[in-house]
N, C-alpha and C positions, 0 to 999 in steps of 0.2 A: 504494500500500500504506500502511496505517496501522500505526504501531508503538506499542505500549503496553508500558512498562517494568513488569516483574513483580518485579524486584529489581535488585541491582547488576550481575549477569551474565546475567539471563534476561529475555526479552521475548516478547510475544505479537504476532503479525503477522496482520492481516486484509487480504484482497485478493480479487480476482476468482476466484482458484483455491482459495479456502477459507482457513481459519484454521490457523496453525501456531505452534509454540513454538520459539524459537531460544535456544540457550545458547552464547554466544561463548567462554566460558572453556574449554569442552571441544570446541569447534568442531563443534556438531551442530545439526540442524534436524529437526523431526518429519516433514518431507517426504522425508528420506532422501538427497537429492541431495548435500548438503554432505559427508556422511560417505562416500558412494559415490565421488565424483569427487575429493575432496580440495581443492576450490576452493569459495569461498562461492557458495551458491545465491542467487537474487534476494532471498529473504527475509532471509538472513544479511547480504547486502550492504546492504539497507535499514536493518537494525538498526545495522550498522557505521557507515554514513553518519550516521545519527541521533545516534549516540553519539560520533562523531569518531574512530573506530578505523580505522587504516590497513588497507585490504583486503589488501594484500600480506602483512601479518603473519598473516593467517588461512589463507593457502595452504599446502598440504603442502610440505615441503622437497624432495620429489621433483621439483617443478617449477622448481627453481633451476638456474642455469647450472653451479654447482659439482657438483651431483648428476649432471647430464647428462655433464659432463666425466669424472667418476669412473666412469661406465658404460663409457666407451670408452678409459680410460687403459691397460688391459691389452691384450696382443696378441690379436687376433682371427684365428684361423687359418681358412683356407678349408676347406669341408667335403669337397672332392674330388668325384670323379665319382660320381653316384648309383648306378651299376652296381657299384661297389666297396664299398658300404656293407654292413655285417654286421647283418642284422635278424633278430629272433626269428621263428619260424614263425607264431606267433599274430598278429603284426603284418603279416607278409607276406601272409597269407591273409585278412586283414580286408577285408570289403566295405563301402564307404561309399556309401550311397544318396543319392538326392535328398532334400533336406529336405521334410518334410510341411508343407503350407500349413495355417495355422490360420484358422478362421473368426473374423472380427472380432465381438466381443461388442457387442450393441446396434445392429448394422447389418443386421438381418434384412430380407429382401425381403418386401414385402407381397404377399399372394396377389391375383391378379386376380379381380375380382368379376364376376358375370354369366355369360351364356352365351357360349361361344366362337363367333366369327363365321367360318363357313366359306363359305357361299353366301348370297346374298340374292336376293330376287325383283326382276326388272327393274322400273324405274320409268319411266313415260311411254313415250318412244320408244327407251329403252335396250335393248340386247341383253342376253343372260345375262352377269352380272357375277360373277367369282370373286374372293374375297378370300383372300389367302394369309397 
């Protein structure tokens, strides 16, 4: 990846997957991964390394040990037997089906060209040949 500085806190990164803009001050990248996951994407990491910024300082505080420990510091009570749960009728009667498969975009099958081969004439000393 090639990193080009646009200002003190902004950079433009070019690479095999396209061109993106990175803003380290607000922890964002135009690819969207940095904002979505809360950890630097490869573009932001390239800019941080180029500018000498510590990668750990760009990570969301949710990934720290302190945050993890705070999640579990309160008492977690068991849920009990599922048969004893009190559920509203609309949730009890809800039917959850199998997920619908999506067709992948850009991976369409090419149609077969030509005539379908079902039978052919025997050649030489061959007997009748069937092609399935």
